[in-house]
C-alpha positions as CSV (number, residue, x, y, z in Angstrom):
1,M,0.0,-0.3,-0.1
2,K,0.8,3.6,-0.6
3,A,1.9,5.8,2.7
4,I,3.8,9.3,4.1
5,V,6.3,7.7,5.8
6,Q,9.3,9.3,8.1
7,D,12.5,7.7,9.2
8,R,14.4,11.1,10.7
9,Y,12.9,14.2,11.9
10,G,12.6,17.5,10.1
11,A,10.4,19.6,8.0
12,A,7.6,18.7,6.1
13,D,10.1,17.7,3.3
14,T,11.4,14.1,5.5
15,L,8.2,12.8,4.2
16,E,7.7,10.2,1.5
17,F,5.1,8.7,-0.1
18,K,6.1,5.3,-0.8
19,E,5.0,1.7,-0.8
20,V,4.8,0.0,2.0
21,D,3.6,-3.8,3.3
22,R,-0.3,-3.4,4.2
23,P,-1.3,-4.1,7.9
24,A,-3.2,-7.1,8.6
25,A,-6.4,-7.4,11.2
26,T,-5.4,-9.8,14.2
27,G,-6.6,-10.2,17.5
28,D,-9.1,-7.2,18.4
29,R,-8.1,-5.3,15.5
30,V,-9.9,-3.9,12.5
31,L,-8.6,-3.3,8.9
32,V,-9.9,-0.2,7.7
33,R,-9.5,1.2,4.1
34,V,-8.9,5.1,4.3
35,R,-10.9,7.0,2.6
36,A,-9.7,10.2,4.2
37,A,-7.7,11.5,7.1
38,A,-7.0,14.7,8.9
39,V,-3.8,16.1,10.2
40,N,-3.5,18.0,13.5
41,A,-0.8,20.4,15.0
42,Y,0.4,16.8,17.0
43,D,1.3,15.7,13.3
44,W,3.8,18.6,12.9
45,H,5.3,18.4,16.2
46,V,5.9,14.3,15.5
47,M,7.5,15.5,12.5
48,R,9.9,17.4,14.1
49,G,10.3,15.8,17.3
50,D,9.3,18.7,18.9
51,P,9.7,20.3,21.7
52,R,12.7,17.8,22.2
53,L,11.6,16.3,25.5
54,A,7.8,14.7,23.8
55,R,11.0,12.4,22.1
56,L,11.2,10.5,25.2
57,S,7.8,9.2,24.2
58,V,7.8,9.6,20.4
59,G,11.3,8.1,19.3
60,F,14.5,9.8,20.7
61,T,16.2,9.3,17.9
62,R,13.9,9.1,15.0
63,P,9.6,8.5,14.8
64,R,9.0,4.9,16.5
65,A,6.1,4.6,14.0
66,R,7.0,5.5,10.9
67,I,4.0,6.5,8.8
68,R,2.2,9.9,10.2
69,G,-1.6,10.7,11.2
70,R,-3.8,9.7,13.3
71,D,-7.3,10.8,12.5
72,F,-9.3,8.3,9.6
73,A,-12.4,7.7,8.1
74,G,-13.0,4.6,5.9
75,R,-14.7,1.2,5.2
76,V,-13.7,-2.1,7.1
77,E,-11.9,-4.1,4.6
78,A,-11.2,-7.2,7.6
79,V,-11.8,-7.8,11.4
80,G,-9.4,-9.9,13.8
81,P,-11.2,-12.6,15.6
82,A,-11.9,-11.3,18.8
83,V,-13.7,-8.3,16.9
84,T,-17.1,-8.3,18.3
85,R,-19.1,-4.9,17.0
86,F,-17.8,-4.4,13.4
87,R,-17.5,-6.3,10.1
88,P,-16.1,-5.4,6.4
89,G,-18.4,-3.2,4.9
90,D,-18.8,-0.9,8.0
91,E,-18.6,2.9,7.2
92,V,-16.1,4.1,10.6
93,Y,-13.8,6.6,11.5
94,G,-11.3,6.8,14.8
95,D,-8.5,7.8,16.3
96,L,-5.0,5.7,16.1
97,G,-3.6,7.4,19.0
98,P,0.2,8.0,19.1
99,V,1.0,4.9,17.5
100,D,0.2,7.1,14.6
101,G,0.0,5.6,10.7
102,A,-3.4,6.9,9.1
103,L,-1.6,8.9,6.2
104,A,-2.1,5.7,4.0
105,E,-4.5,3.7,2.0
106,Y,-5.1,1.2,5.5
107,V,-5.0,1.4,8.9
108,S,-5.3,-1.5,11.6
109,V,-6.7,0.0,14.5
110,A,-8.0,-1.4,18.2
111,E,-11.2,-1.6,18.1
112,D,-12.1,0.3,20.9
113,L,-10.5,3.1,19.0
114,V,-13.4,3.2,16.3
115,A,-17.1,4.3,16.2
116,P,-19.5,4.0,13.5
117,K,-19.2,6.8,10.7
118,P,-22.0,9.6,12.0
119,A,-24.4,9.6,9.4
120,G,-24.8,12.6,7.2
121,L,-21.0,13.3,7.2
122,T,-18.8,12.9,4.4
123,P,-16.0,10.7,5.0
124,E,-13.6,14.0,5.1
125,Q,-15.8,15.5,7.6
126,A,-15.5,12.4,9.8
127,A,-12.4,12.0,9.5
128,A,-11.6,15.6,10.5
129,L,-13.2,15.0,14.2
130,P,-11.9,12.5,16.6
131,L,-8.6,14.0,18.2
132,A,-10.0,17.6,17.5
133,G,-13.5,16.7,18.6
134,V,-12.4,14.5,21.9
135,T,-10.2,17.0,23.2
136,A,-12.7,19.9,23.3
137,L,-15.3,17.5,24.3
138,M,-13.1,16.7,27.3
139,G,-12.1,20.2,27.9
140,V,-15.7,21.7,27.5
141,R,-18.5,19.2,29.2
142,D,-15.1,17.2,31.8
143,L,-12.6,19.7,32.7
144,G,-15.3,22.8,32.1
145,Q,-18.2,21.2,33.4
146,A,-20.1,23.3,30.3
147,G,-23.7,24.0,31.2
148,P,-26.8,26.8,31.2
149,G,-25.1,29.7,33.2
150,R,-21.3,29.2,32.9
151,R,-19.4,31.9,31.1
152,I,-16.9,29.7,28.2
153,L,-14.1,31.8,26.7
154,I,-12.0,29.8,23.9
155,N,-8.6,31.6,23.0
156,G,-8.0,29.7,19.3
157,A,-11.8,29.8,18.9
158,S,-10.9,29.2,14.7
159,G,-8.7,26.4,15.4
160,G,-8.8,22.7,14.8
161,V,-9.6,21.9,18.5
162,G,-11.7,25.6,18.6
163,T,-14.0,25.4,16.1
164,F,-15.5,22.1,17.6
165,A,-15.1,23.6,21.5
166,V,-17.5,26.6,20.5
167,Q,-20.0,24.3,19.1
168,L,-19.8,21.8,22.0
169,A,-20.3,24.4,24.7
170,K,-23.1,25.9,22.6
171,A,-25.0,22.7,23.0
172,F,-24.2,22.0,26.7
173,G,-26.0,25.6,27.2
174,A,-22.9,27.6,27.9
175,E,-22.7,31.8,27.1
176,V,-19.0,31.3,24.8
177,T,-17.1,34.0,23.8
178,G,-14.5,33.2,21.0
179,V,-11.0,34.7,20.3
180,C,-9.8,34.4,16.9
181,S,-8.2,36.7,14.7
182,T,-10.4,39.5,12.6
183,R,-10.5,36.9,9.3
184,N,-11.8,34.4,11.0
185,I,-14.7,36.5,13.2
186,E,-17.5,35.5,10.9
187,L,-16.6,32.1,11.2
188,V,-16.3,31.7,15.3
189,R,-19.9,33.9,15.0
190,S,-21.4,31.5,12.5
191,L,-20.5,28.3,15.3
192,G,-22.8,29.8,17.4
193,A,-20.6,32.1,19.8
194,D,-22.6,34.4,21.6
195,H,-19.2,37.2,21.8
196,V,-16.1,37.4,19.7
197,V,-12.9,39.0,20.4
198,D,-10.4,40.2,17.5
199,Y,-7.4,39.7,19.3
200,T,-5.7,42.2,17.1
201,R,-8.1,44.7,18.3
202,E,-9.1,44.2,21.9
203,D,-7.5,42.1,24.7
204,F,-9.4,40.0,26.7
205,T,-7.5,40.0,29.7
206,T,-7.6,43.4,30.3
207,D,-11.3,44.4,29.2
208,G,-12.9,43.8,32.3
209,R,-14.9,40.9,31.8
210,R,-14.7,37.3,34.1
211,Y,-15.0,34.0,32.9
212,D,-16.2,30.8,34.8
213,V,-14.0,29.2,32.5
214,L,-10.9,29.9,30.1
215,I,-9.9,27.2,27.3
216,D,-7.0,27.7,25.9
217,L,-5.5,26.4,22.7
218,V,-2.8,29.0,22.1
219,G,-1.0,29.7,24.7
220,N,0.5,33.1,23.8
221,R,-0.4,34.7,27.0
222,S,1.1,34.1,30.4
223,L,-0.7,32.6,33.4
224,A,-0.8,36.1,35.3
225,D,-3.0,37.2,32.1
226,Y,-5.2,34.3,31.8
227,R,-6.1,34.2,35.2
228,R,-6.8,37.8,35.6
229,A,-9.7,36.4,32.9
230,L,-11.4,34.3,35.6
231,T,-13.7,34.8,38.1
232,P,-11.9,34.4,41.9
233,T,-12.8,30.4,41.4
234,G,-12.6,30.2,37.7
235,T,-11.5,27.5,36.0
236,L,-8.1,27.6,33.6
237,I,-8.0,24.9,31.4
238,L,-4.3,24.6,29.6
239,S,-3.8,22.6,26.1
240,G,-0.8,22.8,24.0
241,G,0.2,26.1,22.4
242,G,-0.8,26.5,18.2
243,A,1.3,29.7,18.8
244,Y,4.2,27.7,19.2
245,Q,6.7,27.5,16.5
246,G,9.1,25.1,17.5
247,G,12.4,24.6,18.4
248,S,12.9,24.0,22.5
249,L,13.6,21.7,25.0
250,L,9.9,22.1,26.6
251,G,7.8,24.0,23.9
252,P,4.4,24.8,25.2
253,M,4.8,21.7,27.9
254,R,7.0,25.3,29.8
255,L,3.4,26.9,30.2
256,I,1.6,23.9,31.5
257,L,4.5,23.2,33.8
258,R,3.8,26.0,35.3
259,G,0.1,26.2,36.0
260,K,0.6,22.3,37.6
261,L,3.0,24.0,39.7
262,L,0.6,26.8,40.6
263,S,-2.5,24.9,41.0
264,R,-1.0,23.7,44.5
265,F,-1.6,27.4,46.0
266,V,-4.5,29.0,44.3
267,R,-7.9,29.3,44.2
268,Q,-8.5,29.1,40.7
269,R,-8.6,25.7,39.2
270,L,-5.7,25.1,36.4
271,L,-5.9,21.9,34.5
272,V,-3.9,20.6,31.6
273,L,-6.2,19.0,28.9
274,T,-5.1,15.9,26.8
275,A,-7.1,13.9,24.4
276,V,-7.7,10.3,25.3
277,P,-8.9,8.3,22.3
278,S,-11.7,6.2,23.0
279,R,-14.7,4.8,21.4
280,R,-17.1,6.2,23.9
281,A,-15.9,10.0,23.3
282,L,-16.4,9.4,19.6
283,A,-19.5,8.1,19.9
284,V,-21.0,10.8,21.8
285,L,-19.5,13.4,19.2
286,G,-21.3,10.8,16.5
287,Q,-24.7,12.0,18.3
288,L,-24.1,15.4,18.4
289,A,-22.9,15.4,14.8
290,E,-26.2,13.4,13.8
291,A,-28.4,15.8,15.6
292,G,-27.0,18.6,14.1
293,A,-25.3,20.1,17.2
294,L,-21.9,19.7,15.9
295,T,-20.0,20.1,11.9
296,P,-16.7,19.3,11.0
297,V,-15.5,22.9,9.4
298,I,-13.0,21.9,6.7
299,D,-10.2,24.6,5.9
300,R,-8.5,22.7,3.1
301,T,-8.1,18.9,1.6
302,Y,-5.2,17.3,-0.6
303,P,-4.5,14.2,-2.0
304,L,-2.7,11.7,-0.2
305,P,0.9,12.4,-2.1
306,A,0.8,16.1,-1.1
307,A,0.3,15.1,2.4
308,A,3.5,17.3,3.1
309,D,2.3,20.3,1.7
310,A,-1.2,19.7,4.2
311,L,1.4,19.7,7.1
312,R,3.7,22.2,5.8
313,Y,1.2,25.0,5.4
314,L,-0.4,23.8,9.0
315,E,2.6,24.3,10.3
316,G,2.2,27.9,9.8
317,G,0.2,28.3,13.0
318,H,-3.0,29.9,10.6
319,A,-4.8,27.6,9.3
320,P,-8.6,27.6,10.3
321,A,-10.5,25.1,10.9
322,K,-9.4,21.4,9.7
323,V,-6.7,19.9,7.3
324,V,-8.2,17.3,5.9
325,I,-6.7,14.3,3.8
326,T,-7.9,12.7,0.7
327,V,-6.5,9.0,0.5
328,W,-9.4,7.2,-1.5
329,E,-12.5,7.5,-2.9
330,P,-14.5,4.7,-4.3
């Protein structure tokens, strides 16, 4: 099969479109013919081996997983003998987790990381949902406890995770403020945000407004700035940093580590958001998508051979919504 392969850390030029062995459906694994895959900030971080501390988990001298990509949507081709929920022909989607491998014609994935593709979504839309959608769900519902009367600010509302977070917070009844650049104001407003802050003209940390929850998806301000925008008992949720452009030991982890240390000494809750792929979370996202409460927004699509261009574009840090790879069209 064809896949996007990487044998050394570096820029998108290190990615190769080449022939590799097709995986098998063994044990509790499902073999999926990939129709579409999505790329995330996670993918370019692994591609670069950046920040360098992350290499302890993804491979110290080179990527442990040779094929990039986590999110996929496609059709089941075969199932292992222990699989009970799927059969060949089923349309599915999922997140491979840190093992990677979705930028390929086939993936072999554990049954518990796969869910039926939401009815009404295209393969491209479904592929855009898993990692960013689960991250947003955990931040908004689990950590942020979104609901009626909760005032939630999302810093980075026009990004891959942010576009889902805005919709989910509204679906759960919260009052939502989205922070984005001028060119993405209408996008964020169209997703249901009650208020939109243009960070090129306004500073949400000094305008006097206070929020019950602040979900930071950018990492471009200090902890003091973020805390100033919260109520005295508000919740700050830290998740990486889209503004980080690479080249350091800790990168966005520096802000997260500081938040963990400070959380012991302040009344406000300072929490770290880490997405954990699961079939149950995918099922919740699928139900919301089928009900019309959640719609993946796609900025650009690329064919599989041009996946390096997709990651190069995403690494620039200004891609609104999701970037998707079309792998196979029946």
